[in-house]
N, C-alpha and C positions, 0 to 999 in steps of 0.2 A: 393447170393448178384446181382446173376445173372434176374434170377425171377422176383426179385423187378422191374428191369428195362423195361422185359418184359412186364410185366402186364401194367406196368404204357404206354409203348407203345401202349399195344392192346385198354387203355381206352383211349386211344390221338386218337386213330385211329374210335376209335368208336365214339366218340362221334365226329368228325370232320366229318363221314362220316353224321352222324345224324343231323349236323347241315347244312350242305350242302343239303341235305332235303330238311328240313325243308324252308333254303332260295329255294331250288325252288319251292316249295307250295307257298309262302308268294309269291314269284315274278308274279306265276300264277294267283295265285287271285289278286292280284294287275292291271295284265294287263286284266282279264274280267272285276275288276271296269273301267278301264280307255275305254274299248270300252262300256262296259253299259251307262256310264256316256258321253263317248262322249269327254273324255279332251284329250286336246293337247299331244303326242306324249313327248314333251318334259318334260310333269311335270310326265310321267311317269319314262321316264328315268335319271328327277333327285331322283324320288320314290325309282328308283332301287341303286340308290349311297348310300342312305339314309339305306335302307334296309345292304347293302353290309357291310357300316361302323359298324354299330351297330353289325352287327354279328361279324367285327371282332374282336371289341372289349369284347365281349363274348366269342368268341374262346381266344384269348388272356388271359382272366380272370380267363378260365377252364382250360389252359393248365399248368396255374402258380398255381394254386391248385392241381391239376393232380400231379405235377413236384413236388411239395413242395419246391417250389422257395423260399428263405427267402425274405419277404415283405419289412422287414428293407435297406436292400440292394437294393433292387428293388428301394424302394420309393424314397434313395439317387440318383440315376440314372435318373428315372423317373423328378423326383423336378430339376435335372440341366438340363437335356432334354428341362422343360418347362421355366425353365428362360430364355432358351436361346432363346424359342422360341419365349417367349415374347419380348423381345429386337428385335430379327428381323419383331415382330409385329410393334412395335412401329416406325421401320424403315418404314414402308411398310403401312403406317394407313390409306391411300387414295385406296389402294386395298382392305383393309379390310373393309374400310367406304364402295365399291360399291358393296363388294359379300355382306356385311350384307346388303343392300337396294336391292341386285337382289333377296333374300329370302325373303324380306319382299312383294316385289312386286311381286313375286310367290304364297304366300299366299292370298294378299290381292288383287291382279288382278287389279290394276284401267283401265287397258285395255290390249287387247288380241293381237294376231300376226292378220293382215290384221284390224284392226282399223287405223283410219285414227286419229292423235293428233296434236295439238298443244301448244308450251312449250309456254308461256307467261311470262314476257315482250319480253325476246328472238325474238320472232318470227317466230323461229323454225318450219315448218310443213311439213306431210309427211304420209306416211304407214308403219306402224311396220313390216316388216320383219322378225325380232329376238330379243327375248330376251335370254339374254345371261348371265354368272354370273357378267360380271364387269362392261358390257355395253349395250344399246340397240341399233338396228340396225333400222335404219327409211329410208324412199328412199323419195326424193322430187320431186315435180311435172316436175323439170327437170331430172328426173330418176337418180339423183345422189345421191351416200349411205353417211349416215352421222352416226356416232358411239356415239352417247350420254351416257355419266359415269350415272350410274342408279343412284347414288349417288345425281347426277341435278333432279332429280323428286322427292323431301324430300324438295329442297331448291327453286324451282320453281311454278308456277301456271299452271295445262295441263287441257287442254282441248279435250274431245274426240269429237268427230263427231258419230252421230250416224249411224248406218250402215242399208241401206235402204231394206227393206225385201220383 
């Protein structure tokens, strides 16, 4: 009986070691692509978080299989947890909307850090300082900082000025 647990423990350690090695290689490759394509560093960090999340899900699934955990019991626990999360998301839907808008801004790149933008018809204008998960930070002509919720960019017109070459 104890040898079964030792074997499962060894498989778990081997798998986790392998996945940590793979994560390192994938992140190293992503860093090379980021440097080669001269992508913004914030995009690399978001990609790194995505890689970590996917690998964590894969590791969790593999460990469930290695240890032979009853999937029916696990499914009941996970579905209960997901129901609680759904209620929580409903309570904070505007935050979720801003996160999704941030993801869309990340992939569509209508503007970048350093660009001069104007939001119409609100007449908000300034230089983009940072694009975060929930909001975008711009600095106006008076050097004041303005936090703009990311979801606002999908409700208003956006004007981006060309950078001088």
